[in-house]
C-alpha positions in Angstrom: -101.7 -16.2 -87.8 -102.7 -17.7 -84.4 -106.1 -18.6 -83.3 -105.9 -16.2 -80.3 -108.6 -13.6 -79.8 -107.8 -10.4 -77.9 -110.8 -9.0 -76.0 -111.0 -5.7 -74.2 -112.7 -6.2 -70.8 -113.5 -3.8 -68.1 -116.3 -5.5 -66.2 -119.1 -3.2 -67.8 -122.0 -4.5 -69.8 -120.1 -3.7 -72.9 -117.2 -5.7 -71.6 -119.4 -8.7 -70.7 -121.0 -8.7 -74.2 -117.5 -8.5 -75.8 -116.2 -11.4 -73.6 -119.3 -13.5 -74.5 -118.7 -13.0 -78.2 -114.9 -13.7 -77.9 -115.7 -16.9 -76.1 -118.3 -17.9 -78.8 -115.8 -17.2 -81.6 -113.0 -19.0 -79.8 -115.2 -22.1 -79.3 -116.0 -22.1 -83.1 -112.4 -21.8 -84.3 -110.8 -23.8 -81.5 -108.9 -20.8 -80.2 -107.9 -19.2 -77.0 -108.5 -15.7 -75.7 -106.3 -12.9 -74.2 -108.4 -10.8 -71.9 -107.0 -7.2 -71.6 -107.8 -4.5 -69.0 -106.3 -1.3 -70.2 -105.9 1.6 -67.8 -104.8 5.1 -69.1 -103.0 6.5 -66.1 -103.1 10.3 -66.2 -100.6 11.3 -63.6 -98.7 9.7 -60.7 -97.6 10.6 -57.2 -99.3 11.5 -53.9 -103.0 10.8 -53.8 -103.0 9.8 -57.5 -100.7 6.9 -56.6 -103.4 5.7 -54.2 -105.9 6.0 -57.0 -103.7 4.0 -59.3 -103.3 1.3 -56.6 -107.1 1.0 -56.3 -107.6 0.9 -60.1 -105.0 -1.8 -60.4 -106.6 -3.8 -57.6 -110.0 -3.5 -59.2 -108.6 -4.3 -62.6 -107.0 -7.5 -61.4 -110.3 -8.5 -59.7 -112.2 -7.9 -63.0 -109.6 -9.9 -64.9 -109.9 -12.8 -62.4 -113.6 -12.7 -62.9 -113.3 -12.9 -66.7 -110.7 -15.7 -66.5 -113.2 -17.7 -64.4 -116.0 -17.1 -67.0 -113.6 -18.4 -69.7 -112.8 -21.4 -67.6 -116.4 -22.3 -67.1 -116.9 -22.0 -70.9 -114.0 -24.3 -71.4 -111.8 -21.8 -73.2 -108.1 -21.3 -72.4 -107.5 -17.7 -71.4 -104.8 -15.5 -70.2 -105.2 -12.0 -68.7 -103.2 -8.8 -69.0 -103.5 -5.6 -67.0 -101.8 -3.0 -69.2 -101.2 0.7 -68.6 -102.0 2.8 -71.6 -104.7 4.1 -73.9 -107.2 1.2 -74.5 -107.2 1.2 -78.3 -103.4 1.4 -78.5 -103.0 -1.3 -75.8 -105.4 -3.7 -77.6 -103.5 -3.3 -80.8 -100.1 -3.8 -79.1 -101.3 -7.0 -77.4 -102.9 -8.3 -80.6 -99.7 -7.6 -82.5 -97.6 -9.3 -79.8 -99.6 -12.6 -80.0 -100.5 -12.3 -83.7 -104.2 -12.4 -82.8 -106.8 -13.4 -85.3 -109.3 -10.8 -84.1 -109.8 -8.1 -81.5 -113.2 -7.9 -79.8 -114.6 -4.9 -78.0 -117.9 -3.8 -76.7 -119.7 -0.6 -77.8 -122.4 1.5 -76.2 -123.7 2.5 -79.7 -122.1 5.9 -80.1 -123.0 7.5 -83.4 -120.1 7.6 -85.9 -119.8 11.4 -85.7 -119.6 11.4 -81.9 -117.0 8.6 -82.1 -114.9 10.6 -84.5 -115.1 13.8 -82.4 -115.0 12.4 -78.9 -112.8 9.5 -79.8 -114.5 6.3 -78.6 -112.3 3.3 -78.2 -114.0 1.2 -80.9 -113.7 4.0 -83.4 -110.0 4.4 -82.7 -109.4 0.7 -82.7 -110.9 0.2 -86.1 -108.6 2.8 -87.5 -105.4 1.6 -85.7 -105.7 -2.2 -86.1 -104.2 -4.2 -88.9 -106.5 -7.2 -88.2 -110.3 -7.7 -88.0 -112.0 -5.9 -85.1 -115.4 -7.2 -83.9 -117.4 -4.5 -82.3 -120.2 -5.9 -80.1 -123.0 -3.5 -79.6 -124.9 -3.6 -76.4 -128.6 -4.4 -77.0 -130.9 -1.4 -76.4 
């Protein structure tokens, strides 16, 4: 198993906390990180194609920011903008690089809400075959 850590990052507070934890763990184990921005495209064509272009532009900017944060921390990072459902994308990327962990932020949804509504951390824990670190945002 590699020393890579996959982290879901979307530029939100949860994403920042997850990135910080991934960087901390990577520093401890001497690993690198793969920063993933997943975008679940609903439809395409017409005005929706314009929306997709804006989302991709924003996603690339967010990933560039995260890559800079990793560089300042002295951690090797690569970034991926991947179309698809976030939990599934994170598992696919982690499988492809044989990641040691997957790290994701959480807004503190209660377990029942996560099961019914389908929060990404909840789905990820059930899909992944490797450890998942869920970083809860402080209240």
